C-alpha positions, 0 to 999 in steps of 0.5 A, a space after each residue: 864678117 862672118 855671121 857665125 858665132 865666134 866662141 862658146 864657153 867650155 865647162 872649165 871656163 875656157 873660151 872655145 872657138 867655133 868659127 872655123 877660120 879662127 880655129 885654123 888661125 889659132 892652130 897656126 900660132 905658137 905658145 908664149 908669143 906676142 899677138 896683135 889681132 887687127 879688127 879683133 871684134 869682141 876679142 874671142 880669138 885673143 881670149 882663147 889664145 891667152 887662155 890656151 897658149 899663154 900669148 901676150 894678146 893685144 888688139 885693135 878694134 874700130 867699133 866702141 862696142 867691140 872694144 868694150 866687149 874686149 875690156 870686159 874680157 880683161 884684154 888689152 885692146 885699143 880703139 883704132 883703124 887698120 887703115 890708119 893706125 898700124 903705121 904707129 907700131 915699131 918694126 917686128 914688135 909682134 910675132 904674129 899679126 892677125 887679120 881675120 875676115 877684115 881685109 875686104 872691109 879695109 880701104 887700102 888692103 895692100 897698104 894694110 898687108 904691107 904694114 902687117 908684114 912690117 910689124 909682125 914676124 908672121 902675118 895671118 889673114 883669113 877672108 871670104 873667097 869671092 871666086 867660090 863656085 856658088 858666088 859665080 853661079 849666083 851672079 851668073 844666073 840671078 844677075 845680082 850680087 851674091 850672098 852666102 853664110 859668110 857674105 851674109 849682108 846685101 850689097 847696100 848694107 855691108 862693110 865689105 868694099 874690096 872683095 877678092 878671090 884666093 888667086 887675087 890674094 896670092 897675086 897681092 902677096 907676091 906684089 908685097 913680097 910676102 912668102 906664103 908659109 902656109 895656106 888652107 882653103 875651107 869648104 862651106 862646112 868648114 873642113 879644109 880642102 883635102 887635096 893639093 891642087 893649083 890655086 885655080 882649083 882652090 879658087 873654085 872650091 874654097 869658100 874661105 881661106 887662111 894664109 900664113 905669111 912672112 916678109 921675103 925681104 926680111 930673109 929667114 926668121 
């Protein structure tokens, strides 16, 4: 998970997102829709969406502290595990299912992504890119597991168990028959890569990525 704070409060009391991937995700979500945030943490994204886009905001969070924080914000969030509890949701019961900086911490990322595509008309996934050039060089020159601002914990004290690269995720999307409707690679300063290039280039320069997906098997939405 990112070490950066997710939100701060504006003068009018609304929640202002400061974590860059959450800002991108919020921009992909249409107003007046149904949103399920899987691994929603303290509920910052859901709170922001409810305040600014009038969404029907729901969440699943593994940690009791996260659930408590969400309840204090007045959010409808239950304690649950992405690897086990998504199977209980009906098909296409949400417009968007979000998984932000959590895919790499799941035990079965392929199954989780398949369930997201089943539950939502659209799925939005953000993740740190383990193919970024800084990580490659750290591993090459130090011989140790790399760390960055996003991947900030040492290997022995991290929830991340399935690191992937942008190219890995593109391949996984094809395996689960997901259509990539939009993709954004973000640089270390949070700004998007300002050019169109093959995935291998995004894979080298993008520190993290955000993908908007839909189910190819479901046809046009």
